[in-house]
N, C-alpha and C positions, 0 to 999 in steps of 0.2 A: 563280845558277850554272845553266847549262843543260848537260845531259849526256844526249843521246838514247840512248846505249848503256846507261844505267842502267836496270835493270829489277827491279821487285818483283813479287810474285804473291800472289794469294789462291787457295788450293786446297782448297775445302771438300768434304766428303763429303755428297752430297745425300740424307741419310737422315732428315731432319726439317726443321722450320722453323728459320730463322736466329735464333739467340739473341744477346744482348748481348755475351757474351764473344767469339764468333766475329766479330761485326760490328766490334768494336774492333780485332781483328787486321786485318780488311779495311781499316778506316779508316787505321790506322797505315801500312800498305803503300801505300795510295792517296796519303796526304799526303806520304810520302817521295818517291814517284815524281813527283807533281805539283810538289812544291817544287823539284825538280831538272830539270824538263822532260823527265823520263824516261818509261818505259812501265809502266803498271799492267796486269798480266796476270791473267785469270781462267781457272782450270783446274778441271774437274770430276773429282774423284777418286771415280769411281762404280764401282769394281771390286767393291764389296760388293753383289753382285746380290741377295742375300737381303733387304737392307734398303733399298737405293736405289730411288727411284721418280721417274719423270719429272716428276710434279707438284711435287716438291720442287726439282728443277732449275729449273723455271720460276718457282717462288715465290722462290727465293733471288736469281735474276736480277732479278725485279721489285722485291724489297726493296732491292737495291743501287742500282738506277736511281732508286727513290723517294728514296733518301738522296743522290742525285747522285754516287754513287761509280761513275762510268762507266769501263769498262775500255777500253784502247786495243788490247788483243790478247786474243783468246779467242773464245767462241761468238759468231758473227755479225761478228767483227772479225779475219779471217784475216791473218796476217803471215808465212806460210810455215813456221810451226812446228807446225801442227795435225796431226791433229785434237786438239781441246782437251778431249775426254772420254776417260778412260782405257780405257773399254770398246771404244773404236775404235782403240786403239794396240797391240792384241795382237801383231801381226806385228813391230813394233819391239821389244817386250819379248822375243819368242822369239829374235830374232837375238842379243840381248845375253846371254840365258841360254845359248845355244849357244856364244858366245864364251868365257864363263867356264868352261863344261864342257870345251871344247877345250884351255883353258890349265890344266886341272886345278884350277881355283879354285872349283868348285862340284860337288856330288855329290848323288845321290838318297838320301833318308833314309826308311827304312821303319818307324821307331819309331811305335808307336801313342800316342795321347794318354795312355792308361793307363800305358804304360811310362815315358813322360816324367814323368808325375806322380809315380810311385814314385821315379824318379831324383832329382827335385827334393826330395822328402821326405827321402831318405837324405842328401842334401847338407846340408840344413838341420839334420838331426840331428847331423851331424858338424861343425856350425858353419862350413860353407863357403857361399859365395855360390852360389846355383843357377845353373848354366850347363850347356849341352849337353856331354856327354862326348866327342862325336865318334866314337862307336863305329861308325856306318854308314860313316864315312870309310874304315875299314879293310877293308870288304867287297871281295872280289875281283870282277873283271869277271863271272866265271861266277856268283857268288852274287847279284850284282845282276840278271843276266838271269833267273835262276831265280825270283826274287821278282816280277819283272815278269811272267814267264810265268804265275805263280800268281795274278796279279791283285791283288797286295798294293798298297794305296795308298801313294804316295810323295810327299813334299815334295822341294823342292830347297833345299839349304843352301849358304851361302857359307862357304868355308874361310878362317877368320880366321888370319892369320899369327901365329906365336909371337914373343914378346919384341919387340913393336913398340910404340913410343909414338906415339899420335895426338895431335897438338897443333894448336890453332888459336886465333885471337884472336876472341873473341866481342865484337861491337860494343856489347853492353850489359854483359856480365859479365866482360870482360877475358880474360886468358890462360886457356886450358883445356888440360888434359892427361889423357889416358886411356891405360890399358895394355891392349893387345890380349888379354893373358892373362886379363883380368877379363871379357871379353865373351863368348867362346865362339862357335862356329859358329851362325849364325842362318838362319832360313827366308827365302828370297827368292821362292819360288813355292809356293803352297799345293797340296794334293793334288788340288784340282779344276782346276788349271792356271792359276789367276788369280795375278797378281803380288802379293806382300806389300807393305805400305806402304813398308818400308825401301827396296825396290828401285825400284818405279815412281815414287815421289815424288822420289828422288834423280836417276834417269835423266831424268825429264821436266824437272826444273829445269836440268840440264846442257844437254839438247838444245834447250830453249826459250830459252836464253841468260839465265836469271835471274841477276843479279849479286848480289842481296842477299835472303836468306831471313829474313823477320821472322816469328817464330812464338812460341808460348807456351813458357815455361821447362820445361814437362813434356816437351818434345821434346829437351831438351839432351842426354840420354844416347843419343838416336837418332843424333845427329850424327856421332860417331866411326865408327859402323857405315856410315853413308852415305859418309863420306869414304873409308873403306877400299874400298868398292864402286866409287866413281868413279875412284879411282886405279888399281884393277885393270882397269877398262874403258878407261882412258886418256881419260876425260872431264873437262872443267873442273869445279872445285869452287867453288861460290858462297861469298860471305861469309855469316856467320850472325849473327843478333841474336835472342836469346831473351828475350822480354819477360815481366814479372811477370804472374802469373795474377790474375784478378779473383775476389775472395772475397766471401762474404756477411757479414752482421753478426756471425756467430759465428766468422768466420775460416776457414770451410770453403770449398773451391772453389765458385764460384757455379754454381748449378743451378736448375732450375725450382722445386725444393723450397725453395731459399734466396732466392727472389725474382727469379730471372732471368726476363726476359720475351722473347718473340719480337718481331721487328720488326713482324710482322703484328698482334700484340696491341697494341703501342704505337701503331701507326697507327690501329687501330680505336678505341682509347681517346681519340685525338685529339691525340697529341703531334705537334709540327711537326718536320720533318726537320732543320732547322737547329738546333733545340734538342738533339736527340739527338746530332748530330755534335759540337756544342760541348761537351756533357758528356763524351762518350767520348774526345774528343781530350785531355781533361784527366784522364782516369782512368788514372793511372800516368805522367803526363807533365805538366810544368809550363810554362806560358806566362808571359812577363813581363807581358803585357797580359791582364787578367782580365775583359775585356768581351766581349760577344757578337761573334763575327767571322764573316765570310763564309768559305765553304770555301776560296777562293783564298788568303785571308790566313792561315787556319789552316795551309795547306800551306806558305806562304812562311816562316812562323815556327816550324814544327815542327823541333825540334832533338833528335837522338839523344842528345846529351850531357845532356839534361834528362829522359831516361827513368829511372824509378825502378826499383830492384832489389827493393824490398819489395813484397809483394802489394798490389794496388789494391782498396780496399774499395768495393763498390757502395753508393750512398746515394741512395735515391729522392728524398729531400728536395732533394738537389743537382740531380737531373734536373728536378724541378719548378721549381727556381730558374731553370734555363736555359730552360725552357718559358715562364716568366713574362717573361724577357728577350726571348725570341723574339716573344711576343705584343706586347710594348711596342714592338719595333722594326718590326713589320709595318705596312703602310699600311692604311687603313680598307678599301680595296677587297680587299686580300689577306685580311684577317680575315673579310670577308663571304663571300668565295669558300671559305674554310676552313669556315665554319659551314654553307654550302650543301652542301659535300661530305660533311660528317660526319652519318651517320645512326645512330639508336639502334635497339635491338632491336625497337621497335614500327614501324620503317621510316620514321619521321618525322624530318626534319632540323630543327634550330633555326630555320632560315630559313623553314620552313613556318608558323611561329607569328607571323612579323613581316610586317605589311603592306608590300608592295613599295615604296611611296612613302616608307616610314620606315626603310628598310634601313640606309643610311649614318648616319642620325641615331641609330639604335639602337646601331650599332657605336661611334660617337663617345661615346655616353653611358656605355656599360658597359665599354669596353676596359680601363680601369684597374682593373676589379673582376673580371676573368675570367682564368683560367689555362687551363682546359680547356673544351671545347665545352659540357659539362654546366652550367658556371657561366652561360654565355650563355643556355642554354635556360631555366634557372631565372628569369633576369631577363626573358626573353621572356614567360614565363608570368605573371610579376608585372605586366608592363606591358600585355599584350594579352589576357589571359584574363578571362572573366567570373567565374571562381572561383579567384583567385590563391592560392598557398600563403601561410600566415600563420605566422610563427614564434611560439613560446610567449611569448618575451620581449616581442614587439610586441603580442600580444593582451593580456598583463597590463598593459602601459603604457596601452593604450587604455581598459581598464576603470578603471584608477586615475585617469586624467585626467577621466573622467566625461562625461555627455551634454551638459552645458551648454556645455562648450568646443567640442564639435563642432557643436552647434546654431548657435553664434556663427560658427564657421568656415564653415558652410553659408550663413548669411546674408551674410557678407562675399563669398562667391563670387557671389552674385546681383548684387552691385554691380560685378562685373567682376573677372576674374582671369587676364588674358593673361600676366602676368609673375609668376613665383613669388615673387620678392623683394618686389614691391609687395603681393602678396596676403598673404604672411606678415606683412608690416608692418602691414597692415590688421587681421589677426587679433590680432596682438600688442597693437595699440592698443585693440581692443575687449575683450580678455580680461585685459589687464594682464600676460600671460605674456611672458617674455624668454628669450633664449639657448636652452639645451637644453629648458627647460620649454615653449618655443614650437615649436621645430623638430622635436624628437623625436616628440611626439604626431602632428604632421602627417605626418612620414615613415612612422610606424608605421601609421597608418590608410590611407595612400595606397599603400604598397608592401608592407605585411605584414612589414616588417623594421625593425630599429633602426639599421642601418648599410647603406651602399651608395653608388651613384654620386651625383654632384652633383644635387641636387633640381631645379635650374633646367632641366637637360636632360630629366629624367624627366617634369617637369610638361608640357613640350611634347609628349612622346610619349604621355602618358596622355590628353591632350585633355580639354576641359571636361566632356563628357558622362560619361566614366568617373570623373573626379574627383568630380563631383556624386553619381554613383551610390554611390561608396564612402563618401562622407560621410553620405549618407542611410541606407545600410545600418548604419553605425556607430551613428547616432542611434537607429534603430529597435531595434537589438540591445540598446543600453544602457537604452532606455526600457522594454523588456519585462521 
């Protein structure tokens, strides 16, 4: 189904690097828009000047593009609804603030934070839900002007009507009903003149033509406030879908302390974009097909009816599962490019350890045994280093096998060893060893490991000179 008028949005506050929970929200919005041939909008909610930084704006855009979550409207993609950064929309907000004040639906509030804190404390002591009493609403025009003249800081509050039921159908959680008497008048403009989230977020969604707002369930109680605002301003109200939060292993909301990673950290660790989006698309959502899918198919088969209401639990093991699937699906050329791009703290890429003429042969040999670039780097060191790493189990096996076996293996090598299978057969005939007793010692002495890629491929990559040197070193070590 194609619906060009259908529009979702991702509206992050650029106050830090993009984390998995936020990225999942962006992904769900992208998939819904792409699946219906609609528009995915990016908006920067950067009104928190004390925390927002331009570097984070650039970083989050880079992260979204790296994941192929390209927006059709937003920074760099004007569609007549910009600007797309809230710090550039001050005049728009001022007009709507004035409209509310002219209608008597907003008023200045001079209450200090200390006064508000005491008020909330008294309400809790009386076992009532904390809400603003509305006392500044009763100030006369003269009293308001006196306070302004004295330089008393003032916020702007929206006057919530009494005895009104706010009802809407949440696309995930079903029918919702809130009583206006439980809400209380709320701040729509801070004392520094910047718009509060309730206000700017709702106004921008309406003016930018967002038809479906998909966001975390922690925003559910914000929705009735925003609906009241939009109705008062005569602006259209979007549909809403509040998705389950992502939690850590202990059930607490996912945070850096609970294992949440930034997209930048995952990229630097070596995760592939398609692995991340396949994992996140299933974090709180079920697909009928549980195989690795391209982004277009993930979008085509994304179904709001399959969104879960229960919290989605982050599981790194599952993320690694999709990384393994992504590596298995990639071509040899794609994997080599991946290894060339990935650098370690020492500045060296895995590719730097591999002779250029053996690049694709190396990938073909190790691809079934790698999940992350570090796995490939380890095998590159095994195959091409003069001092390869040796596992304790492999070293113990070499000692237990004894010098005679490897002396014989070295003699068989002198008679020709272009093919590992033929070579191993010759060693077996000469030593009487069979099965694991034959192949495991040879793998251990040549690779420093007891398990790994198919030895026939490794044999070719090692080359006769390196094979001979490792056999000689084993004999010398055992004989000493």
